[in-house]
N, C-alpha and C positions, 0 to 999 in steps of 0.2 A: 271918110278919114277915120282913122283909129283914134280912140280916146284912151288915155293912159290913167290908171288909178293906182294908188299905192295903198297898202294895208298900213294904216296909221299906227297900229300896235307894234309893227315890225321895224319901222324906220326910227332909229334913235334920234331923240332930240337932244339939245344941248343940256337940258336939265337932267335927262336920263344918262347922258354921257358922264356926268360928274359922279354918279353912283358906280362903284366898281362891279363890273359883270364880267364873267369869263367868256361867254359866247353871245354874239349878236348876229342876228340874221335879218336880212332885208327881203322883202317880197315885192316884186313889181309885176303887175298883171296888165296885159294888153287886151282890151276888149273892142269888139266892133259890134255895133248895133245891127239888127236885121235890116233896117232901112238903108244903112250905109252899104251893106252887102248887095242889096237889090240895085242900088245906083250903079255899081260896077258892071252889072250885066248889060246895061244900056250904053256903056261907054265904049269907045274904040280901044283896041288892045294897047296902043301907045299911052293913053291916058291912064289905063288900069295899071300898067307897068310903072308909070311915074308915081301914082298913088301908092303902090306897093313899096317903091323905093323910099318915099317919105315915111311910110309906116315903119319900115325897117330902121331907118335913121332915128326915128323917135324911140323905138324900142331899145336900140343900141345906146342912145343918149340916156334914157332912163336907167338902163342897166349900169352904165358907167357912173351915173350919179349915185346910185345905190351902193356900188362898190366903194366909191370915194367916201361916202358918209360912213360906211362900215369901217373902213380903214382908219379914217380920222377918229372915230369913236374908240377903236381899239388902241390907237396911239395915245389918246388922252387917258385911257385907263392904265396903260403902261407907265405914263408919266406920273399918274396919281400914285401908283404903287411905289415908284422911286421916291416921290416927295414925302410919303409917309415915313420913310426910313431916314429922312434928313434929321440930323441931330442925334440919332441913336448910334451906339457903338455896335459894330458888327465884327465878328471874328474873321481874320484873313485866312481863308481856306488853304491857300497855296503859299506858304512862307518861303518856299524854295524858289519862287519867282525871282528872276534876276533883278527886277526893279525893287522889290522888297529887300533883297540882300544888299543892293546898292544904297538904299536908305539907311540900313543898319551900319554899313561900312562908313558912310558919310557921318552918321551920328557919332561913332567912335572917334573919327578924325577931328570932328568939330569939338568934341569934349576934350581931346588931347590938346587942342589949340587953346582952349579956354582955361584949362586947369594946369597945364604943364606936365601932365602925366604922359606915360608912353604905353598905353593899352594897345593890344593887337586884336583886330576884329577876328572873331571866329565864325559865327553864323547867327542868323536870326532864328530863334527856335519857336517863337510864338508872336502873334501880333493881332491888334485890333485896329479898326479904322472908323472914323466918324466923318460924315459928309457935313460940312459947314460951307462958309464962303471960301472954299478951298478944301483941304483934307487934313484932318488930325490923325496922327498915328501914335499908337502906344506899342512899342516893340520890346520884346524880351530878347536880349542879346547876350550870347556867350562870347567871352573873350578868351584868347589863347595866351600862353606864356607860362612862366613859373607859377603864378598865382591865378589859375583859371577861375573866373568868377562870372556871375550873371548880373546883368544890369537891366534896368527898365529905362528906356529912352522915350521921351515925349517929343514929337516933331509936329510942326505945322508946315504944310506945302501949300503955297499960294497958287491961285489960278494962273494959267499961262500968261506971260512967260514965267515958267517955273522958278520959284525962289523958295528955299528951304530955311527953316528956323528951328533951332534946337531949343525947346522949352524946358526940358528937364533931363537929367541923366543921373539916376540914383542906383546904388548897389542893392541887390536883393539878398535877403538873408537866406542862408541854407546852403 
C-alpha cells in the first residue's frame, strides 16, 4: 500500500495562516517502498487492481485536502486584509454608482424634513466610507436651484435590514 507524506513547510498551519501571505502552495508526495512494490508482483491481478484503486483514492483524498487547506488559508488572509481596513476611512472610487447617488438624494430629502428647507439634490461629487458595525458615509453633495451650494452629509447605514440615519448636514465654504 502506498504511504502518503506531506512537506511540512508547504502545508500552511493555522498560525501561519494568520500572517498575511500572497502565495501559498501545498505539496503532496505519494511514495511506495520497494518492499510494497515487490508484494504486488506475487498477487493476482484483481488484488493489484484493488490496491491501485485504494492508492488512487488516497492520492485524490490527499490532493483534495491540500487544496481545501490552501483555499481556507487564502480566504483567511483575504478576510484579514478586510479587517485591517475596519475603522479606516476609504475614498469612494465610483461616486456615480446609483447606490451612492441614492444615499446623497436621501440625505438632502432627510435634511429638508428636519430643517424645513427646500434644497434640490444635484449629485454626489465626492465621498468617503468607513466600515464599522454598519457603514459610515461622508458625502460631498452639490445642490441645484437658484443658490447652488455644496454640503457635506454624514450618514450611518445600519446592517441589514438597512436603516439610514443622517448624522450631519453642513454647508461647505467656497
